[in-house]
C-alpha positions as CSV (number, residue, x, y, z in Angstrom):
1,M,36.8,25.6,-10.4
2,P,35.3,25.6,-14.9
3,Q,34.7,22.1,-13.8
4,L,32.6,23.5,-10.7
5,K,30.5,25.6,-13.6
6,H,29.5,22.2,-15.0
7,F,28.8,19.6,-11.9
8,I,26.2,22.0,-9.7
9,P,24.0,22.4,-13.0
10,K,24.0,18.5,-13.6
11,V,23.3,17.4,-9.9
12,I,20.1,19.8,-10.2
13,V,19.6,18.6,-12.9
14,C,19.9,15.3,-11.4
15,S,17.7,16.4,-7.9
16,L,14.8,17.2,-10.0
17,F,14.4,14.1,-12.1
18,A,15.0,11.6,-9.2
19,T,12.2,14.0,-7.8
20,L,10.2,13.8,-10.7
21,L,10.6,9.8,-10.3
22,L,9.3,9.5,-6.7
23,S,6.8,11.8,-7.3
24,A,5.1,9.8,-10.5
25,C,6.1,6.6,-8.3
26,S,4.0,7.9,-5.1
27,T,1.3,8.8,-7.8
28,H,1.4,5.4,-9.7
29,D,1.4,3.8,-6.3
30,L,-2.1,5.6,-5.5
31,N,-3.5,5.3,-8.7
32,E,-3.6,1.3,-8.1
33,L,-6.3,2.0,-6.4
34,S,-8.3,4.2,-7.8
35,W,-11.0,1.3,-7.2
36,L,-11.6,1.9,-3.5
37,T,-12.0,5.9,-4.9
38,G,-15.9,7.1,-4.3
39,D,-18.8,6.5,-2.2
40,W,-19.5,3.5,-0.3
41,E,-22.8,2.6,1.3
42,R,-24.0,-0.9,3.2
43,D,-27.1,-1.2,6.3
44,F,-26.5,-3.1,9.5
45,N,-29.8,-2.8,12.4
46,N,-31.0,0.5,10.7
47,T,-27.8,2.7,10.3
48,S,-25.8,3.2,7.2
49,Q,-21.9,3.3,6.9
50,M,-20.5,4.7,4.6
51,E,-17.1,4.6,3.2
52,S,-16.0,7.7,1.0
53,W,-12.1,8.3,-0.9
54,K,-11.6,10.7,-2.3
55,L,-8.1,10.8,-4.6
56,R,-6.4,14.3,-4.1
57,N,-2.9,15.1,-5.1
58,D,-1.0,12.7,-3.6
59,T,-3.1,11.1,-1.2
60,I,-6.1,9.7,-1.2
61,Y,-9.0,10.7,2.2
62,G,-10.9,8.2,3.9
63,E,-14.7,9.2,6.2
64,V,-16.3,6.5,8.4
65,K,-20.0,7.7,8.6
66,Y,-22.9,5.9,10.6
67,S,-26.6,7.0,10.2
68,N,-29.3,6.0,12.2
69,G,-31.7,8.5,9.6
70,N,-31.9,11.5,12.1
71,D,-28.1,11.7,13.3
72,T,-25.1,10.9,11.4
73,S,-21.5,10.6,13.0
74,V,-17.5,10.0,11.8
75,M,-16.1,7.9,13.4
76,W,-12.9,7.9,11.7
77,L,-11.0,9.4,9.6
78,S,-8.5,8.3,6.7
79,K,-5.0,8.8,4.7
80,I,-2.8,6.6,2.7
81,Y,0.0,8.2,0.7
82,N,3.8,6.9,0.1
83,K,6.0,7.0,2.7
84,D,7.9,4.0,2.4
85,G,5.5,1.9,0.7
86,L,2.1,3.0,0.9
87,T,0.9,4.4,4.6
88,L,-2.6,4.0,6.2
89,E,-3.2,6.1,9.2
90,L,-6.5,6.2,10.5
91,I,-7.5,8.6,13.5
92,N,-10.8,7.9,15.6
93,D,-13.5,10.2,16.9
94,K,-12.5,9.6,20.5
95,N,-8.2,9.6,20.1
96,I,-6.6,11.7,19.1
97,E,-3.2,10.0,18.1
98,P,-3.3,8.9,14.7
99,Y,-2.8,5.1,13.9
100,F,-0.8,3.9,11.3
101,F,-0.7,0.5,9.1
102,T,1.8,-0.7,6.3
103,I,1.4,-2.2,3.1
104,K,1.4,-5.7,3.6
105,K,0.3,-7.4,-0.2
106,K,-1.9,-5.6,-2.4
107,S,-3.2,-6.5,-5.8
108,D,-5.4,-4.7,-8.5
109,T,-8.2,-5.9,-6.5
110,S,-7.5,-5.7,-2.9
111,I,-4.3,-4.1,-0.7
112,I,-3.9,-5.1,2.9
113,F,-2.4,-3.3,5.3
114,H,-0.7,-4.5,8.9
115,N,0.2,-2.9,12.8
116,P,1.1,-6.1,14.7
117,E,1.6,-3.7,16.8
118,Y,-1.2,-2.7,17.7
119,Q,-4.5,-5.0,19.1
120,F,-7.6,-4.5,16.6
121,P,-7.3,-4.6,14.0
122,K,-3.5,-5.6,12.6
123,E,-4.7,-6.2,9.8
124,I,-7.0,-4.0,7.4
125,L,-8.1,-5.4,4.2
126,Y,-9.8,-3.6,1.2
127,R,-11.0,-6.3,-1.8
128,T,-13.3,-4.5,-5.1
129,S,-15.8,-7.3,-7.1
130,G,-17.3,-4.5,-9.4
131,D,-19.5,-2.1,-7.9
132,S,-18.6,-3.9,-4.6
133,L,-16.4,-3.7,-1.8
134,V,-15.2,-6.0,1.5
135,K,-13.5,-4.4,4.6
136,I,-12.0,-7.7,6.5
137,I,-10.2,-6.8,9.9
138,H,-8.7,-9.0,11.6
139,G,-6.8,-8.5,15.3
140,S,-7.1,-9.7,19.2
141,G,-8.8,-9.1,21.4
142,G,-6.3,-10.4,24.2
143,K,-5.3,-14.6,23.8
144,I,-9.0,-14.4,21.7
145,P,-8.4,-14.2,17.8
146,K,-11.5,-11.5,16.3
147,S,-12.8,-10.9,12.7
148,A,-15.0,-9.0,10.8
149,A,-16.2,-8.7,7.4
150,F,-18.3,-5.4,6.3
151,K,-19.8,-5.6,2.3
152,F,-20.1,-2.4,1.0
153,G,-22.0,-1.2,-2.3
154,R,-21.2,1.4,-4.5
155,L,-23.0,5.3,-4.0
156,S,-21.1,6.7,-7.3
157,N,-17.8,7.2,-8.3
């Protein structure tokens, strides 16, 4: 029994250390995406599209809105978090069930999420350069590959 007395505190200390280490890794990965956070906007066909990304604790929360001047609609709600690697979770305005995308590739200025099972988009790429953010989505409509690119300007950080 005396050995057990020393063993239990060691297990507790090791467990706490492992928890802190995993938490630090999760936050570190999200901090590497600080270039994505802030408010972004683009104008297209008399509408304004806005993407806002905010880091809170261990999650980056996103929101995509469209505005025609008189009316503003939220189209997507997003979350980026660390679950066996970075995960992007999307909920659109018509669907209660979220769509999940996992990280495919990341650099200092870009990230690609993918979900090969989802028809469109299968991939979502975010890339920054200065005060610009480019979002490219890829997928397929049946057998035809589809792609769309959106360029945003930074409103604030």
